[in-house]
C-alpha positions as CSV (number, residue, x, y, z in Angstrom):
1,M,23.8,-48.3,9.4
2,G,27.3,-48.9,10.7
3,E,28.4,-45.5,9.3
4,I,25.6,-43.8,11.3
5,I,26.6,-45.6,14.5
6,G,30.3,-45.5,14.0
7,A,30.4,-41.8,13.1
8,N,28.0,-40.5,15.8
9,A,28.5,-43.0,18.6
10,K,25.0,-42.4,19.9
11,P,22.3,-45.1,20.5
12,V,19.9,-45.5,17.6
13,I,16.1,-45.7,17.9
14,G,14.5,-46.8,14.7
15,I,11.2,-47.4,13.1
16,P,11.6,-49.8,10.2
17,V,10.4,-48.7,6.8
18,Y,11.4,-51.8,4.8
19,D,12.3,-55.4,5.8
20,E,16.0,-54.5,5.4
21,H,15.7,-51.7,7.9
22,T,14.0,-54.1,10.4
23,N,16.9,-56.5,10.0
24,Q,19.5,-53.8,10.6
25,L,17.6,-52.4,13.6
26,K,17.3,-56.0,15.1
27,W,21.1,-56.3,14.7
28,I,21.6,-53.0,16.5
29,A,19.2,-54.0,19.3
30,E,20.9,-57.4,19.7
31,R,24.2,-55.6,20.3
32,K,22.7,-53.0,22.7
33,L,23.6,-50.2,20.2
34,G,20.0,-49.0,20.0
35,I,16.4,-50.2,20.1
36,L,14.0,-51.3,17.4
37,A,10.7,-49.3,17.6
38,K,7.6,-49.8,15.4
39,N,5.3,-47.2,16.8
40,K,5.1,-44.1,19.0
41,K,4.6,-46.0,22.3
42,Q,7.7,-48.1,21.6
43,I,9.7,-45.0,20.8
44,V,8.8,-43.5,24.2
45,N,9.7,-46.8,25.9
46,A,13.0,-46.9,23.9
47,V,14.0,-43.5,25.0
48,K,13.2,-44.3,28.6
49,D,15.2,-47.6,28.4
50,I,18.2,-45.9,26.9
51,K,18.1,-43.0,29.4
52,S,17.9,-45.5,32.4
53,N,20.7,-47.7,30.9
54,Y,22.7,-45.0,29.2
55,S,26.1,-46.1,30.5
56,E,25.6,-49.7,29.2
57,Y,24.7,-48.3,25.8
58,L,27.7,-46.0,25.8
59,D,30.0,-48.9,26.7
60,K,28.7,-51.0,23.8
61,L,28.9,-48.0,21.4
62,E,32.5,-47.2,22.5
63,T,33.5,-50.8,21.7
64,F,31.7,-50.7,18.4
65,T,33.1,-47.3,17.4
66,N,36.7,-48.3,18.3
67,N,36.4,-51.4,16.0
68,F,34.5,-49.5,13.2
69,S,36.2,-48.8,9.9
70,D,34.6,-45.8,8.2
71,K,36.3,-47.0,5.0
72,G,34.3,-50.3,5.0
73,A,31.6,-49.1,2.5
74,K,34.2,-47.4,0.3
75,N,36.4,-50.6,0.3
76,T,33.4,-52.8,-0.6
77,A,32.4,-50.5,-3.4
78,K,36.0,-50.6,-4.8
79,I,36.1,-54.4,-4.7
80,V,32.7,-54.7,-6.4
81,C,33.8,-52.2,-9.1
82,E,37.0,-54.1,-9.7
83,E,35.1,-57.4,-10.0
84,L,32.6,-55.9,-12.4
85,E,35.5,-54.5,-14.5
86,N,37.2,-57.9,-14.6
87,K,34.0,-59.6,-15.9
88,K,33.9,-57.4,-19.0
């Protein structure tokens, strides 16, 4: 999820498909990086909320994007691979 936000720097509106997605979207909503939506009505309200508070979302996104490392997932995968190799 961080790769999506960090790369695009746009608010996210999401409908959860799995519990993991719900947790990620709640994390995003808590940080004002986007809004969790579970149905069409919530999506419409989310778009309205983001449009009316767009500068606040942009400020939060700018801070997130400036602190985001796009190599995070790559570095994590490298560490996991190294650990797995060491266990052999």
